[in-house]
Backbone as CSV, one residue per row, in Angstrom:
resi,resn,N_x,N_y,N_z,CA_x,CA_y,CA_z,C_x,C_y,C_z
1,MET,-178.946,-72.247,102.114,-178.452,-73.301,101.727,-179.066,-74.310,101.846
2,ARG,-178.216,-75.933,101.200,-178.858,-76.797,100.770,-177.560,-77.605,101.305
3,CYS,-178.357,-79.053,101.390,-177.695,-79.931,102.377,-176.930,-80.475,100.853
4,TYR,-175.766,-80.844,100.852,-174.544,-81.323,100.099,-174.736,-82.798,99.638
5,ASP,-175.022,-83.158,101.184,-174.596,-85.475,100.949,-176.326,-85.185,99.969
6,CYS,-177.097,-84.707,100.274,-178.051,-85.017,98.905,-177.800,-83.817,97.724
7,TYR,-177.233,-83.209,97.554,-176.529,-82.659,96.282,-176.127,-84.171,95.638
8,ARG,-175.122,-84.729,95.957,-174.303,-85.582,95.451,-175.340,-86.431,95.075
9,GLU,-176.776,-86.838,95.791,-177.509,-87.646,95.770,-178.387,-87.042,94.683
10,GLY,-178.051,-85.726,94.233,-179.242,-85.851,92.517,-180.299,-85.458,93.645
11,ILE,-179.732,-85.108,94.912,-181.123,-84.318,95.011,-181.538,-83.264,95.988
12,GLU,-182.806,-82.411,95.878,-182.767,-80.763,96.605,-183.219,-80.323,97.293
13,THR,-182.340,-80.596,98.695,-183.244,-80.885,100.206,-182.119,-79.418,100.901
14,SER,-183.380,-78.689,101.635,-182.676,-77.493,102.700,-181.770,-77.381,103.545
15,ALA,-181.074,-76.742,104.081,-179.897,-77.583,104.966,-180.639,-77.155,106.216
16,VAL,-179.986,-77.374,107.209,-180.807,-77.424,108.231,-179.518,-76.913,109.500
17,ALA,-178.345,-77.100,109.615,-177.682,-76.922,109.914,-176.003,-77.088,109.266
18,VAL,-174.936,-76.328,110.176,-173.589,-76.833,108.656,-173.059,-78.358,110.072
19,CYS,-172.236,-78.690,109.388,-170.790,-79.385,110.398,-170.024,-78.578,110.669
20,ILE,-169.828,-79.588,111.957,-168.676,-78.382,112.644,-167.091,-78.550,112.175
21,GLU,-167.026,-79.959,111.157,-166.383,-80.712,111.238,-165.798,-80.061,109.610
22,CYS,-166.378,-80.250,108.896,-166.211,-79.956,107.210,-166.838,-79.155,106.618
23,HIS,-167.921,-78.495,107.595,-168.716,-77.580,107.004,-169.946,-77.337,105.602
24,ALA,-170.422,-78.472,105.499,-170.870,-78.771,104.349,-172.082,-78.377,105.428
25,GLY,-173.573,-78.155,104.394,-174.406,-78.008,105.151,-175.588,-79.734,105.060
26,ALA,-176.134,-79.828,105.836,-176.153,-80.607,106.075,-178.250,-80.529,106.473
27,CYS,-179.163,-81.585,106.336,-180.202,-80.917,105.860,-180.622,-82.606,107.617
28,PRO,-182.056,-82.535,107.992,-182.389,-83.284,108.757,-182.111,-85.639,109.119
29,ARG,-182.628,-85.883,107.258,-182.491,-87.185,106.800,-179.594,-86.759,107.299
30,HIS,-179.704,-86.586,107.076,-178.047,-86.557,107.325,-177.008,-86.138,108.537
31,LEU,-178.144,-85.223,108.746,-177.307,-84.430,110.423,-177.733,-85.787,111.576
32,HIS,-175.928,-85.162,112.305,-175.560,-86.731,112.906,-175.417,-85.519,114.895
33,PRO,-176.485,-85.013,116.084,-176.288,-83.850,116.184,-175.659,-84.436,117.747
34,GLU,-174.883,-84.063,118.850,-174.092,-85.103,119.408,-174.349,-84.014,121.130
35,SER,-174.565,-84.523,122.389,-174.068,-83.221,123.226,-172.756,-83.201,123.494
36,GLU,-172.621,-81.962,124.032,-170.822,-82.066,124.680,-171.111,-80.706,125.956
37,PRO,-170.322,-81.528,126.883,-170.552,-79.895,128.352,-169.944,-79.039,127.698
38,VAL,-170.492,-77.876,127.999,-169.846,-76.503,128.133,-168.199,-76.321,128.715
39,ARG,-167.927,-75.632,128.065,-166.157,-75.379,128.631,-166.079,-73.964,129.245
40,ARG,-165.990,-73.856,130.107,-165.652,-72.097,130.482,-165.174,-72.863,131.924
41,SER,-163.974,-70.878,132.032,-163.773,-70.706,133.503,-164.203,-70.218,134.319
42,THR,-164.468,-69.871,135.766,-164.952,-69.918,136.518,-163.969,-68.850,137.553
43,SER,-164.213,-68.052,138.615,-163.572,-67.715,139.551,-162.868,-68.449,140.672
44,THR,-163.777,-69.526,140.918,-163.727,-70.620,141.548,-163.089,-72.228,141.473
45,GLY,-162.540,-71.898,139.924,-162.062,-72.523,139.278,-162.326,-74.037,138.735
46,ARG,-163.658,-73.541,138.513,-164.382,-74.911,137.449,-164.671,-74.621,136.510
47,VAL,-164.219,-75.363,135.713,-164.154,-75.672,134.121,-165.508,-75.983,133.478
48,TRP,-166.495,-77.359,133.746,-167.292,-77.552,133.738,-168.564,-77.313,133.843
49,SER,-169.269,-76.512,132.618,-171.088,-76.143,132.601,-172.199,-76.856,133.277
50,ALA,-172.574,-76.526,133.629,-173.850,-77.899,134.198,-174.749,-78.042,133.073
51,ARG,-174.705,-76.860,131.945,-175.758,-76.952,130.853,-174.378,-77.759,129.849
52,GLU,-174.848,-78.992,128.924,-174.698,-79.097,127.985,-175.208,-78.319,126.251
53,SER,-173.527,-78.201,125.185,-174.204,-77.568,124.289,-174.557,-78.277,122.769
54,ARG,-174.595,-78.059,122.174,-175.128,-79.488,120.404,-173.285,-79.492,119.570
55,ARG,-173.757,-80.224,119.382,-172.434,-80.214,117.730,-172.868,-81.039,116.630
56,MET,-172.883,-80.346,116.055,-173.586,-80.865,114.492,-172.997,-81.801,113.237
57,TYR,-173.361,-83.075,113.251,-171.872,-83.355,111.917,-172.693,-83.919,110.852
58,CYS,-171.811,-83.824,109.930,-173.512,-84.241,108.351,-172.438,-85.786,108.603
59,SER,-172.540,-86.460,107.851,-173.431,-88.083,108.102,-171.630,-88.637,107.700
60,VAL,-170.795,-87.640,106.637,-169.171,-88.557,106.753,-168.827,-88.365,107.685
61,CYS,-168.192,-87.204,108.613,-167.992,-86.444,109.622,-168.251,-87.475,110.540
62,HIS,-169.422,-88.240,110.603,-170.145,-88.636,111.517,-169.222,-89.934,111.785
63,ALA,-169.146,-90.787,110.694,-169.174,-91.842,110.325,-167.974,-91.743,110.435
64,SER,-166.228,-91.158,109.952,-164.977,-91.380,110.344,-164.950,-91.155,111.698
65,LEU,-165.961,-90.374,112.360,-165.355,-90.257,113.930,-165.365,-92.273,114.842
66,GLN,-166.415,-92.335,113.961,-167.298,-93.022,114.623,-165.723,-94.455,114.922
67,GLN,-165.293,-94.606,113.412,-163.803,-95.010,113.546,-163.440,-95.821,114.601
68,GLU,-163.055,-96.478,115.090,-161.877,-96.877,115.755,-160.301,-95.805,115.289
69,ASP,-160.190,-95.362,116.219,-157.924,-94.905,115.817,-157.324,-95.837,115.684
70,PRO,-156.920,-95.643,114.888,-155.852,-97.280,115.098,-154.283,-96.989,115.555
71,ALA,-154.576,-95.817,116.248,-153.711,-96.042,117.153,-153.408,-96.520,118.392
72,ASP,-154.988,-96.290,118.884,-155.454,-97.098,120.031,-155.851,-98.051,120.020
73,PRO,-155.025,-99.103,120.055,-156.130,-100.306,119.779,-157.318,-100.634,120.526
74,GLY,-157.052,-100.543,121.919,-157.506,-100.511,123.089,-158.476,-100.195,122.877
75,GLY,-159.246,-98.968,122.841,-160.100,-98.045,122.530,-160.162,-97.163,123.502
76,MET,-159.047,-96.482,124.343,-158.500,-95.680,125.356,-158.239,-94.423,124.968
């Protein structure tokens, strides 16, 4: 699989991950990994795990997620 953003720039680069939002391939230059708590139910009612997982975003999706939500002017 090739990096879609590199392809649009006319460069051929291997992808190392797939964006969780748009499912495009992303190379290390266009990849934005983020950590996220793992959610799972246990019999004691604990929902969050002590470990974190990874979420991979391409540059385009990462930039769009960083913009403020117009419905939330206070940023909350």
